C-alpha positions as CSV (number, residue, x, y, z in Angstrom):
1,X,90.0,76.1,-13.9
2,X,93.4,76.4,-12.3
3,X,94.8,74.1,-9.7
4,X,94.7,76.9,-7.1
5,X,91.0,77.6,-7.8
6,X,90.2,73.9,-7.2
7,X,92.1,74.0,-3.9
8,X,90.1,77.1,-2.8
9,X,86.8,75.6,-3.8
10,X,87.7,72.5,-1.8
11,X,88.4,74.7,1.3
12,X,85.0,76.4,0.9
13,X,83.3,73.0,0.5
14,X,84.9,71.8,3.7
15,X,83.3,74.6,5.6
16,X,79.8,73.5,4.4
17,X,80.6,69.8,5.0
18,X,81.7,70.5,8.6
19,X,78.6,72.6,9.3
20,X,76.4,69.8,7.8
21,X,78.0,67.2,10.0
22,X,77.4,69.2,13.1
23,X,73.7,69.6,12.3
24,X,73.4,65.9,11.5
25,X,74.8,65.1,14.9
26,X,72.2,67.4,16.5
27,X,74.9,69.9,17.6
28,X,74.7,73.6,17.7
29,X,76.5,74.6,14.4
30,X,79.6,76.6,15.0
31,X,82.4,78.1,13.0
32,X,85.9,78.8,14.5
33,X,87.7,82.1,13.7
34,X,91.0,83.7,14.7
35,X,90.5,86.7,16.9
36,X,91.2,89.8,14.9
37,X,91.8,92.3,17.7
38,X,94.8,94.4,18.6
39,X,95.6,92.3,21.7
40,X,96.0,89.2,19.4
41,X,98.6,90.9,17.1
42,X,102.3,90.7,17.6
43,X,105.6,91.4,15.8
44,X,107.2,88.1,14.8
45,X,110.9,88.5,15.1
46,X,111.6,85.3,13.1
47,X,109.6,86.4,10.0
48,X,110.0,90.1,10.7
49,X,106.3,90.7,10.0
50,X,103.3,91.8,11.9
51,X,101.3,88.6,12.6
52,X,98.0,87.5,14.1
53,X,98.2,85.5,17.3
54,X,96.7,82.0,17.9
55,X,93.7,83.1,19.9
56,X,90.4,81.8,18.5
57,X,86.7,82.6,18.8
58,X,83.6,80.5,17.9
59,X,80.6,81.8,16.0
60,X,77.6,79.8,17.1
61,X,74.3,79.6,15.2
62,X,72.1,79.1,18.3
63,X,73.8,82.0,20.2
64,X,71.4,84.9,19.4
65,X,74.4,87.3,19.5
66,X,76.0,85.3,16.7
67,X,73.1,84.0,14.6
68,X,73.0,86.9,12.1
69,X,76.8,86.8,11.5
70,X,76.7,83.0,11.3
71,X,74.1,83.2,8.6
72,X,76.0,86.0,6.8
73,X,79.2,83.9,6.9
74,X,77.5,80.9,5.3
75,X,76.0,83.2,2.6
76,X,79.3,84.7,1.7
77,X,81.1,81.3,1.7
78,X,78.5,79.8,-0.7
79,X,78.4,82.8,-3.0
80,X,82.2,83.0,-3.3
81,X,82.3,79.3,-4.3
82,X,79.8,80.0,-7.1
83,X,81.9,82.9,-8.3
84,X,85.0,80.8,-8.5
85,X,83.2,77.9,-10.2
86,X,82.0,80.4,-12.9
87,X,85.6,81.6,-13.3
88,X,84.5,85.1,-12.6
89,X,85.9,87.9,-10.5
90,X,83.7,90.5,-8.8
91,X,84.2,93.5,-6.5
92,X,83.3,93.4,-2.8
93,X,80.6,95.9,-3.7
94,X,79.1,93.4,-6.2
95,X,79.2,90.7,-3.6
96,X,77.2,92.8,-1.1
97,X,74.5,93.4,-3.7
98,X,74.4,89.8,-4.9
99,X,73.7,88.6,-1.3
100,X,71.4,91.4,-0.1
101,X,67.8,90.2,0.1
102,X,64.8,90.1,2.4
103,X,64.7,86.8,4.3
104,X,61.5,84.9,3.5
105,X,58.8,85.3,6.0
106,X,60.4,88.2,7.7
107,X,61.1,91.9,7.2
108,X,64.8,91.4,7.9
109,X,67.5,91.8,5.2
110,X,70.4,89.5,5.0
111,X,72.7,92.5,4.9
112,X,71.8,96.1,5.6
113,X,74.9,97.7,4.1
114,X,78.4,96.8,3.0
115,X,79.9,97.4,6.4
116,X,78.3,94.1,7.3
117,X,79.6,92.0,4.4
118,X,83.2,93.4,4.3
119,X,84.2,92.0,7.8
120,X,82.8,88.6,6.8
121,X,85.2,88.6,3.8
122,X,88.1,89.4,6.2
123,X,86.9,86.5,8.5
124,X,87.1,84.1,5.6
125,X,90.5,85.3,4.4
126,X,91.8,84.9,8.0
127,X,90.2,81.5,8.8
128,X,91.0,79.9,5.4
129,X,94.5,81.5,5.1
130,X,93.6,83.0,1.7
131,X,93.8,86.4,0.2
132,X,90.6,87.9,-1.1
133,X,92.2,87.9,-4.6
134,X,92.4,84.1,-4.3
135,X,88.6,84.2,-3.5
136,X,88.1,86.0,-6.8
137,X,87.2,89.3,-5.1
138,X,88.8,92.4,-6.6
139,X,90.4,94.7,-4.2
140,X,91.1,98.3,-5.1
141,X,94.5,99.1,-6.7
142,X,96.0,102.4,-7.8
143,X,99.7,101.7,-8.4
144,X,101.7,101.9,-11.6
145,X,105.0,100.2,-12.5
146,X,107.5,100.1,-15.3
147,X,110.9,98.5,-16.0
148,X,112.4,95.8,-18.1
149,X,109.9,93.0,-17.8
150,X,107.0,91.5,-19.5
151,X,103.7,90.5,-17.9
152,X,101.5,87.7,-19.1
153,X,97.9,88.6,-18.1
154,X,95.6,85.9,-19.4
155,X,96.2,85.7,-23.1
156,X,97.9,89.0,-23.3
157,X,101.6,89.6,-23.0
158,X,102.5,93.2,-22.0
159,X,105.9,94.8,-22.4
160,X,106.3,97.3,-19.5
161,X,109.0,99.2,-21.4
162,X,106.4,100.3,-23.9
163,X,103.8,101.7,-21.6
164,X,104.7,105.4,-22.2
165,X,104.5,108.0,-19.5
166,X,101.6,106.4,-17.6
167,X,103.2,103.0,-16.9
168,X,101.4,99.7,-16.4
169,X,98.5,99.9,-14.0
170,X,98.8,97.2,-11.4
171,X,95.6,95.1,-11.4
172,X,93.9,94.0,-8.2
173,X,94.8,90.4,-8.6
174,X,98.5,89.7,-9.2
175,X,98.6,86.1,-8.0
176,X,100.8,83.8,-10.0
177,X,97.8,82.0,-11.5
178,X,96.7,85.4,-12.9
179,X,99.9,87.3,-13.6
180,X,103.0,85.7,-14.9
181,X,106.3,87.6,-14.7
182,X,108.5,87.1,-17.8
183,X,111.7,88.4,-19.3
184,X,112.7,90.2,-16.1
185,X,115.9,92.2,-16.4
186,X,116.5,94.2,-13.3
187,X,118.8,94.4,-10.3
188,X,116.4,95.9,-7.7
189,X,112.9,97.3,-7.1
190,X,112.4,100.9,-6.2
191,X,109.2,101.5,-4.3
192,X,108.4,105.2,-4.6
193,X,105.8,106.8,-2.3
194,X,104.5,109.5,-4.6
195,X,103.1,109.4,-8.1
196,X,104.7,112.8,-9.1
197,X,108.1,111.5,-8.1
198,X,107.6,108.2,-9.9
199,X,106.7,110.2,-13.0
200,X,110.1,112.0,-12.7
201,X,111.9,108.7,-12.5
202,X,109.9,107.3,-15.5
203,X,110.4,110.4,-17.6
204,X,114.2,110.3,-16.9
205,X,114.1,106.5,-17.8
206,X,115.9,105.8,-14.5
207,X,114.7,102.2,-14.7
208,X,116.6,101.8,-18.0
209,X,119.8,103.5,-17.0
210,X,120.0,101.7,-13.6
211,X,118.4,98.4,-14.5
212,X,115.6,98.4,-11.9
213,X,111.8,98.2,-11.6
214,X,110.1,101.4,-10.4
215,X,106.7,101.2,-8.8
216,X,104.4,103.6,-6.8
217,X,101.3,103.0,-4.7
218,X,100.5,106.7,-5.0
219,X,100.7,107.1,-1.2
220,X,99.7,104.2,1.0
221,X,100.0,101.3,-1.4
222,X,97.2,98.9,-1.9
223,X,97.4,95.1,-1.4
224,X,98.1,94.6,-5.1
225,X,101.3,96.7,-5.2
226,X,102.6,95.2,-2.0
227,X,101.9,91.6,-3.2
228,X,103.5,92.2,-6.6
229,X,106.7,93.6,-5.0
230,X,106.8,90.7,-2.6
231,X,106.7,88.3,-5.6
232,X,109.5,90.2,-7.3
233,X,111.6,89.8,-4.1
234,X,110.7,86.2,-3.2
235,X,110.5,84.7,-6.6
236,X,113.2,86.7,-8.4
237,X,115.4,87.6,-5.5
238,X,115.3,91.4,-6.2
239,X,116.3,93.7,-3.4
240,X,113.6,96.3,-2.6
241,X,114.4,99.9,-1.8
242,X,111.8,102.4,-0.4
243,X,111.9,106.1,-1.4
244,X,109.6,108.1,0.9
245,X,109.1,111.6,2.3
246,X,111.2,112.3,5.4
247,X,108.2,112.6,7.7
248,X,106.4,110.1,10.1
249,X,103.8,109.3,7.4
250,X,106.3,108.3,4.7
251,X,108.3,106.3,7.1
252,X,105.2,104.5,8.3
253,X,104.3,103.6,4.7
254,X,107.8,102.1,4.4
255,X,107.1,100.0,7.5
256,X,103.8,98.8,6.0
257,X,105.7,97.6,2.9
258,X,108.4,96.0,5.0
259,X,106.6,94.5,8.1
260,X,102.9,94.9,7.2
261,X,100.0,96.6,9.0
262,X,98.1,95.8,12.1
263,X,94.8,95.8,10.2
264,X,96.0,93.2,7.8
265,X,98.0,91.1,10.3
266,X,96.1,88.0,9.2
267,X,97.6,88.1,5.7
268,X,101.0,89.8,6.0
269,X,102.8,86.5,5.2
270,X,101.6,87.1,1.6
271,X,101.9,90.9,1.5
272,X,104.9,92.1,3.5
273,X,108.5,92.2,2.2
274,X,110.8,92.1,5.2
275,X,113.9,92.5,3.0
276,X,112.9,96.1,2.1
277,X,115.5,98.8,2.9
278,X,114.8,102.5,3.4
279,X,116.9,104.5,1.1
280,X,115.5,108.0,1.9
281,X,114.5,110.7,2.2
282,X,116.0,111.4,5.7
283,X,116.5,114.5,7.8
284,X,120.2,113.7,7.9
285,X,120.2,114.1,4.1
286,X,119.7,117.9,4.6
287,X,123.3,118.3,5.8
288,X,124.8,115.5,3.6
289,X,123.4,116.8,0.4
290,X,123.3,120.5,1.4
291,X,119.6,120.8,0.9
292,X,118.5,124.5,1.5
293,X,116.7,124.8,4.8
294,X,114.0,127.0,3.2
295,X,112.5,123.9,1.6
296,X,112.1,122.0,4.9
297,X,108.8,122.0,6.7
298,X,108.3,122.5,10.4
299,X,107.1,119.5,12.4
300,X,103.6,120.0,13.8
301,X,102.1,118.6,17.0
302,X,100.5,115.7,15.1
303,X,103.9,114.8,13.6
304,X,105.5,114.7,17.0
305,X,102.7,112.6,18.4
306,X,103.1,110.1,15.5
307,X,106.9,110.1,15.9
308,X,106.6,109.2,19.6
309,X,104.2,106.4,18.8
310,X,106.5,105.0,16.1
311,X,109.5,105.1,18.4
312,X,107.7,102.5,20.6
313,X,107.0,100.1,17.7
314,X,109.1,96.9,18.0
315,X,110.1,97.1,14.3
316,X,111.5,100.6,14.7
317,X,113.7,99.8,17.8
318,X,116.9,99.6,15.8
319,X,119.4,102.3,16.8
320,X,119.6,103.8,13.3
321,X,115.8,104.5,13.3
322,X,115.8,105.8,16.9
323,X,118.6,108.2,16.0
324,X,116.7,109.3,12.9
325,X,113.5,110.0,14.9
326,X,115.5,111.8,17.5
327,X,117.2,114.0,14.9
328,X,113.8,114.8,13.3
329,X,112.5,115.9,16.7
330,X,115.7,117.8,17.5
331,X,115.7,119.7,14.2
332,X,111.9,120.0,14.3
333,X,111.7,119.6,10.5
334,X,110.4,117.2,7.8
335,X,110.7,117.4,4.1
336,X,109.1,116.0,0.9
337,X,110.9,114.3,-1.9
338,X,110.0,117.1,-4.2
339,X,112.2,119.4,-2.1
340,X,115.2,117.9,-3.9
341,X,114.1,119.7,-7.0
342,X,115.6,122.8,-5.4
343,X,118.9,121.3,-6.2
344,X,117.9,120.8,-9.9
345,X,114.9,119.1,-11.5
346,X,116.9,115.8,-12.1
347,X,119.0,116.0,-9.0
348,X,117.0,113.1,-7.4
349,X,117.5,110.7,-10.4
350,X,121.0,111.8,-11.4
351,X,122.8,112.6,-8.1
352,X,120.8,111.8,-5.0
353,X,119.6,108.2,-5.5
354,X,122.7,106.9,-7.4
355,X,125.0,108.2,-4.6
356,X,122.8,106.7,-1.8
357,X,122.8,103.3,-3.5
358,X,126.6,103.4,-4.3
359,X,127.4,104.2,-0.7
360,X,124.8,101.7,0.7
361,X,123.3,104.5,2.7
362,X,120.1,102.7,3.9
363,X,118.1,102.6,7.1
364,X,117.3,98.9,8.0
C-alpha cells in the first residue's frame, strides 16, 4: 500500500473516531462540511483559480432533515476505506450498488438512486481535501495524448511515441502514485479541443517536429486530462497552450482548463492550470490569416447571451479578452478549427500554429 493511501485511510478513520467521540460524550453526532453553493465560490486572484469560500455547514444526525444524508455520509466513508484497504478501484456506479440495501426493520433503502450517492462523494472530496481518484473512485475519462514521453502505469512502461493513430488513452486516475512520468522530451503541451483536430496533429507528427505533447479532452475535458496537464506544467515546467474553436464554448473550455469550473471549485487547486495560454482560434485570425469568410458561422442568440455572460467573469476582464469578445459581437461570426482546412489540409499544423507560437500571439 502506498504512503498516500495510508494517509487517506487515516483521514477516513479520523472521521469515524470523531463521530464516536461525540456519541460517547452524549452529544448529537455532527459532521462539518464546506458550503458548496454559488454564493460561496470566488475567483482567487492570487492563485488565479476558481475557489470555494470558507463558509461551513453542519450535518447533524438528530436533525430529521439531515439524518438520511448523515447516515449516507458514514456509509460512503466506511465503504471507501474498505476499497482502499483492498487496494482496489471502483466506479461511482459500483459504489452506489455496493451500498444500496434495505435498512433492517424498515422498508427504507439506504440509497434510492445514484443521484443520492454522487453528492456524498463530492462532500467527502471537499471536506477531506481529496480528489475522488485519491479515494480509489474512477471518474470518467475520454482524452488521448501522445508525444515524447514514457508512462509507468503499475508494472507496465508505455512509450507514447509508439501508440499509433489512436494515441494513449488517459486513464481516470493519473495521480503520481498511479502514473509515473518518465523520459519526457518536450518544450510545451498543446491542449486541443477537438478529437478530429488532434488526429490531424498526430498524423502530421506535429509533436515530433515541434517537440511537444499533444492532448485532447474531446470537447469539455474530464478531470483526468486536466489533472495530467497540470502535472506536466507543475512538475516538469512545461508551458500549456490551448487550441480551441473561436466561439464562446471553446473559449469557455479554455477557461476551465486555466481557472477551473464553478462546479468543481472545491478541487481546482489540483485540477486547474493557471499558466495556460490561449493560442487560438480567434476571430481576429480571420483577417490575419486571410481565412475565407464563407467558412465562418453566424453568431446565434445563444452565442451572444453566452458572450455577454463571459464578459462579466472576473477571469475574462483583461483588455485582450474584452476586445476579442467585442470583435466577435461586432463581426457577428464564429468559426471552427476545421475551417482552417480551407487554406489547405495541413495549414493548421504547418503554417497557422507555428506562426502563432513564433510571434507569441496568445491571449492571456
